[in-house]
DSSP file (Angstrom, degrees, kcal/mol; ACC not computed):
  #  RESIDUE AA STRUCTURE BP1 BP2  ACC     N-H-->O    O-->H-N    N-H-->O    O-->H-N    TCO  KAPPA ALPHA  PHI   PSI    X-CA   Y-CA   Z-CA
    1    1 A M              0   0    0      0, 0.0     2,-0.5     0, 0.0     0, 0.0   0.000 360.0 360.0 360.0 126.7  108.5  137.5  151.6
    2    2 A K        -     0   0    0      1,-0.0     2,-0.2     0, 0.0     0, 0.0  -0.714 360.0-129.8 -86.8 128.8  107.5  134.4  149.6
    3    3 A E        -     0   0    0     -2,-0.5     2,-0.4     1,-0.0    -1,-0.0  -0.560  18.1-139.6 -78.0 138.2  107.9  131.1  151.4
    4    4 A E        -     0   0    0     -2,-0.2     2,-0.6     2,-0.0    -1,-0.0  -0.774   5.9-146.6 -97.4 143.1  109.8  128.4  149.6
    5    5 A F        +     0   0    0     -2,-0.4     2,-0.3    62,-0.1    62,-0.1  -0.948  25.0 167.2-110.8 122.6  108.7  124.8  149.7
    6    6 A Y     >  -     0   0    0     -2,-0.6     4,-2.6    58,-0.1     3,-0.4  -0.806  50.1 -89.1-128.3 170.9  111.5  122.1  149.6
    7    7 A I  H  > S+     0   0    0     58,-2.4     4,-2.8    -2,-0.3     5,-0.3   0.860 120.9  50.1 -55.6 -48.6  111.4  118.4  150.2
    8    8 A E  H  > S+     0   0    0     58,-0.5     4,-1.7     1,-0.2    -1,-0.3   0.915 115.7  44.1 -56.5 -43.7  112.0  118.4  154.0
    9    9 A R  H  > S+     0   0    0     -3,-0.4     4,-2.1     2,-0.2    -1,-0.2   0.904 113.6  49.5 -69.2 -41.7  109.4  121.0  154.6
   10   10 A V  H  X S+     0   0    0     -4,-2.6     4,-2.7     1,-0.2     5,-0.2   0.894 108.4  53.6 -66.3 -40.0  106.8  119.4  152.3
   11   11 A V  H  X S+     0   0    0     -4,-2.8     4,-2.7    -5,-0.2    -1,-0.2   0.914 110.2  47.7 -61.1 -42.5  107.3  115.9  153.9
   12   12 A R  H  X S+     0   0    0     -4,-1.7     4,-2.5    -5,-0.3    -1,-0.2   0.899 111.9  49.7 -65.1 -40.1  106.6  117.5  157.4
   13   13 A I  H  X S+     0   0    0     -4,-2.1     4,-2.2     2,-0.2    -2,-0.2   0.927 113.6  45.7 -63.6 -45.0  103.5  119.2  156.1
   14   14 A I  H  X S+     0   0    0     -4,-2.7     4,-2.6     2,-0.2    -2,-0.2   0.930 113.6  48.5 -65.4 -45.6  102.2  116.0  154.5
   15   15 A A  H  X S+     0   0    0     -4,-2.7     4,-2.4     1,-0.2    -2,-0.2   0.924 113.0  47.9 -61.7 -44.4  103.0  113.9  157.6
   16   16 A G  H  X S+     0   0    0     -4,-2.5     4,-2.5     1,-0.2    -1,-0.2   0.894 111.9  50.0 -62.9 -39.7  101.3  116.4  159.9
   17   17 A S  H  X S+     0   0    0     -4,-2.2     4,-2.6    -5,-0.2     5,-0.2   0.904 110.1  50.5 -65.1 -41.6   98.3  116.6  157.6
   18   18 A F  H  X S+     0   0    0     -4,-2.6     4,-2.5     2,-0.2    -2,-0.2   0.919 112.0  47.4 -61.8 -43.7   98.0  112.8  157.5
   19   19 A V  H  X S+     0   0    0     -4,-2.4     4,-2.2     2,-0.2    -2,-0.2   0.945 114.7  44.7 -64.9 -48.3   98.2  112.6  161.3
   20   20 A L  H  X S+     0   0    0     -4,-2.5     4,-2.1     1,-0.2    -1,-0.2   0.904 114.7  49.2 -63.9 -40.4   95.6  115.3  161.9
   21   21 A T  H  X S+     0   0    0     -4,-2.6     4,-2.5    -5,-0.2    -1,-0.2   0.920 111.7  48.2 -64.5 -43.6   93.3  113.9  159.3
   22   22 A S  H  X S+     0   0    0     -4,-2.5     4,-2.3    -5,-0.2    -1,-0.2   0.859 110.0  52.7 -68.4 -32.9   93.5  110.4  160.6
   23   23 A L  H  X S+     0   0    0     -4,-2.2     4,-2.0     2,-0.2    -1,-0.2   0.914 110.8  47.3 -65.8 -41.1   92.8  111.6  164.2
   24   24 A L  H  X S+     0   0    0     -4,-2.1     4,-2.6     2,-0.2     5,-0.3   0.917 112.9  48.7 -64.4 -42.6   89.7  113.5  163.0
   25   25 A L  H  X>S+     0   0    0     -4,-2.5     4,-2.6     1,-0.2     5,-1.8   0.880 110.1  51.9 -64.8 -37.2   88.5  110.4  161.1
   26   26 A A  H  <5S+     0   0    0     -4,-2.3    -1,-0.2     3,-0.2    -2,-0.2   0.879 113.5  44.8 -65.4 -37.1   89.1  108.2  164.1
   27   27 A H  H  <5S+     0   0    0     -4,-2.0    -2,-0.2    -5,-0.1    -1,-0.2   0.919 126.9  26.5 -72.9 -43.7   87.1  110.6  166.3
   28   28 A F  H  <5S+     0   0    0     -4,-2.6    -2,-0.2    -5,-0.1    -3,-0.2   0.677 135.2  18.3 -97.5 -18.7   84.2  111.0  163.8
   29   29 A H  T  <5S-     0   0    0     -4,-2.6    -3,-0.2    -5,-0.3    -4,-0.1   0.766 119.7 -21.0-118.1 -65.9   84.2  107.8  161.8
   30   30 A S    > < -     0   0    0     -5,-1.8     3,-1.8     1,-0.1    -1,-0.2  -0.979  41.2-132.5-155.5 136.7   86.0  104.8  163.2
   31   31 A P  G >  S+     0   0    0      0, 0.0     3,-1.8     0, 0.0     4,-0.2   0.654  98.0  82.0 -65.3 -12.9   88.8  104.2  165.7
   32   32 A Y  G >  S+     0   0    0      1,-0.3     3,-1.6     2,-0.2     4,-0.5   0.708  73.5  75.6 -64.6 -17.7   90.5  102.0  163.1
   33   33 A W  G X> S+     0   0    0     -3,-1.8     4,-1.4     1,-0.3     3,-0.7   0.704  77.1  76.0 -65.3 -18.1   91.9  105.1  161.5
   34   34 A L  H <> S+     0   0    0     -3,-1.8     4,-2.3     1,-0.2    -1,-0.3   0.753  83.0  66.1 -65.3 -22.5   94.3  105.3  164.5
   35   35 A W  H <> S+     0   0    0     -3,-1.6     4,-2.2    -4,-0.2    -1,-0.2   0.887  99.8  50.5 -62.8 -38.0   96.2  102.5  162.7
   36   36 A F  H <> S+     0   0    0     -3,-0.7     4,-2.4    -4,-0.5    -2,-0.2   0.901 107.8  52.4 -66.3 -40.3   97.0  104.9  159.9
   37   37 A T  H  X S+     0   0    0     -4,-1.4     4,-2.3     1,-0.2    -2,-0.2   0.926 110.7  48.1 -59.1 -45.0   98.2  107.4  162.5
   38   38 A G  H  X S+     0   0    0     -4,-2.3     4,-2.7     1,-0.2    -2,-0.2   0.879 108.9  53.8 -62.9 -38.7  100.5  104.7  163.9
   39   39 A F  H  X S+     0   0    0     -4,-2.2     4,-2.4     2,-0.2    -2,-0.2   0.915 109.3  47.7 -62.6 -43.6  101.8  103.9  160.4
   40   40 A V  H  X S+     0   0    0     -4,-2.4     4,-2.3     2,-0.2    -2,-0.2   0.931 113.6  47.8 -63.1 -45.5  102.7  107.5  159.8
   41   41 A G  H  X S+     0   0    0     -4,-2.3     4,-2.2     1,-0.2    -2,-0.2   0.901 112.2  49.0 -62.4 -41.7  104.5  107.7  163.1
   42   42 A L  H  X S+     0   0    0     -4,-2.7     4,-2.7     2,-0.2    -1,-0.2   0.890 110.6  50.9 -65.2 -39.7  106.3  104.5  162.6
   43   43 A N  H  X S+     0   0    0     -4,-2.4     4,-2.2     2,-0.2    -2,-0.2   0.896 110.0  49.7 -65.6 -40.0  107.4  105.6  159.1
   44   44 A L  H  X S+     0   0    0     -4,-2.3     4,-1.4     2,-0.2    -2,-0.2   0.906 112.1  49.3 -63.6 -40.9  108.7  108.9  160.5
   45   45 A L  H  X S+     0   0    0     -4,-2.2     4,-1.1     1,-0.2     3,-0.3   0.943 112.7  45.2 -63.7 -48.8  110.7  107.0  163.2
   46   46 A Q  H  X S+     0   0    0     -4,-2.7     4,-2.8     1,-0.2     6,-0.3   0.865 110.2  54.7 -66.9 -34.4  112.2  104.5  160.8
   47   47 A S  H  X S+     0   0    0     -4,-2.2     4,-1.7     1,-0.2    -1,-0.2   0.808 103.0  57.8 -69.5 -26.6  113.2  107.3  158.3
   48   48 A G  H  < S+     0   0    0     -4,-1.4    -1,-0.2    -3,-0.3    -2,-0.2   0.839 116.0  34.7 -67.7 -32.5  115.0  109.0  161.1
   49   49 A F  H  < S+     0   0    0     -4,-1.1    -2,-0.2    -3,-0.3    -1,-0.2   0.835 129.5  31.5 -88.1 -36.9  117.2  106.0  161.7
   50   50 A T  H  < S-     0   0    0     -4,-2.8    -3,-0.2     2,-0.2    -2,-0.2   0.599  90.5-132.2-101.4 -12.5  117.6  104.7  158.1
   51   51 A Q     <  +     0   0    0     -4,-1.7     2,-0.5    -5,-0.3    -4,-0.2   0.741  68.2 124.4  62.2  23.8  117.4  108.0  156.0
   52   52 A F        +     0   0    0     -6,-0.3    -1,-0.2     4,-0.0    -2,-0.2  -0.971  29.3 165.1-116.5 122.5  114.9  106.2  153.8
   53   53 A C     >  -     0   0    0     -2,-0.5     4,-1.9     1,-0.1     3,-0.2  -0.954  28.0-155.3-137.8 116.5  111.5  107.9  153.2
   54   54 A P  H  > S+     0   0    0      0, 0.0     4,-2.4     0, 0.0     5,-0.2   0.876  98.7  53.2 -58.3 -38.4  109.2  106.8  150.4
   55   55 A M  H  > S+     0   0    0      1,-0.2     4,-2.7     2,-0.2     5,-0.2   0.891 105.8  54.2 -64.7 -38.1  107.5  110.2  150.4
   56   56 A F  H  > S+     0   0    0     -3,-0.2     4,-2.0     1,-0.2    -1,-0.2   0.925 110.3  46.4 -58.9 -46.9  110.9  111.9  150.0
   57   57 A N  H  X S+     0   0    0     -4,-1.9     4,-2.0     2,-0.2    -2,-0.2   0.897 112.3  50.4 -64.5 -41.4  111.6  109.8  146.9
   58   58 A L  H  X S+     0   0    0     -4,-2.4     4,-1.5     1,-0.2    -2,-0.2   0.925 111.1  48.0 -62.8 -45.5  108.2  110.5  145.4
   59   59 A L  H  <>S+     0   0    0     -4,-2.7     5,-2.3     1,-0.2     4,-0.4   0.861 109.0  54.2 -65.3 -35.1  108.5  114.2  145.9
   60   60 A A  H ><5S+     0   0    0     -4,-2.0     3,-1.1     1,-0.2    -1,-0.2   0.911 108.3  49.2 -63.8 -41.7  112.0  114.2  144.4
   61   61 A K  H 3<5S+     0   0    0     -4,-2.0    -1,-0.2     1,-0.3    -2,-0.2   0.801 106.9  56.3 -67.2 -28.1  110.6  112.4  141.3
   62   62 A L  T 3<5S-     0   0    0     -4,-1.5    -1,-0.3    -5,-0.2    -2,-0.2   0.521 122.3-107.2 -81.4  -5.3  107.9  115.1  141.1
   63   63 A G  T < 5 +     0   0    0     -3,-1.1    -3,-0.2    -4,-0.4    -2,-0.1   0.613  61.9 156.1  94.1  12.7  110.5  117.8  141.0
   64   64 A V      < -     0   0    0     -5,-2.3    -1,-0.3     1,-0.1   -58,-0.1  -0.589  51.6-108.1 -70.4 129.4  110.2  119.3  144.4
   65   65 A P        -     0   0    0      0, 0.0   -58,-2.4     0, 0.0    -1,-0.1  -0.272  17.0-141.2 -63.1 145.0  113.6  121.0  145.1
   66   66 A R  S    S+     0   0    0    -60,-0.2   -58,-0.5   -59,-0.1   -60,-0.1   0.856  82.1  22.3 -74.9 -35.9  115.8  119.3  147.7
   67   67 A F  S    S-     0   0    0    -60,-0.1    -1,-0.1   -61,-0.1   -62,-0.1  -0.884  95.5 -86.2-127.7 158.2  117.1  122.4  149.3
   68   68 A P    >   -     0   0    0      0, 0.0     3,-1.5     0, 0.0     4,-0.3  -0.285  51.3-104.6 -58.0 153.8  115.9  126.1  149.6
   69   69 A R  T 3  S+     0   0    0      1,-0.3     3,-0.3     2,-0.1    -2,-0.0   0.860 112.9  26.4 -53.5 -48.3  117.0  128.1  146.6
   70   70 A N  T >  S+     0   0    0      1,-0.2     3,-0.7     2,-0.1    -1,-0.3  -0.048  84.5 115.6-109.2  31.4  119.9  130.1  148.3
   71   71 A C  T <  S+     0   0    0     -3,-1.5    -1,-0.2     1,-0.2    -2,-0.1   0.795  79.7  41.3 -73.3 -26.5  120.8  127.8  151.1
   72   72 A C  T 3  S+     0   0    0     -3,-0.3    -1,-0.2    -4,-0.3     2,-0.1   0.281  82.2 122.9-108.2  11.1  124.3  127.0  149.8
   73   73 A D    <         0   0    0     -3,-0.7    -3,-0.0     1,-0.1    -4,-0.0  -0.456 360.0 360.0 -71.4 144.2  125.4  130.5  148.7
   74   74 A K              0   0    0     -2,-0.1    -1,-0.1     0, 0.0    -3,-0.0   0.372 360.0 360.0-122.2 360.0  128.6  131.9  150.4
């Protein structure tokens, strides 16, 4: 079975990757990278309340499908 990538899933993958990468950078390079982790978390929190996510808009412009292919079939 081939996995489909749609905007909600891609945004979660990118956010998780940013958090893990910034934690690794904070551990091995500089603790100031934790500010980036906080920024990602704050952006996720505000997008949950406001339904506005810059990454969502960027991915939509890049042509990532909004929903899985057969999600709305009846």
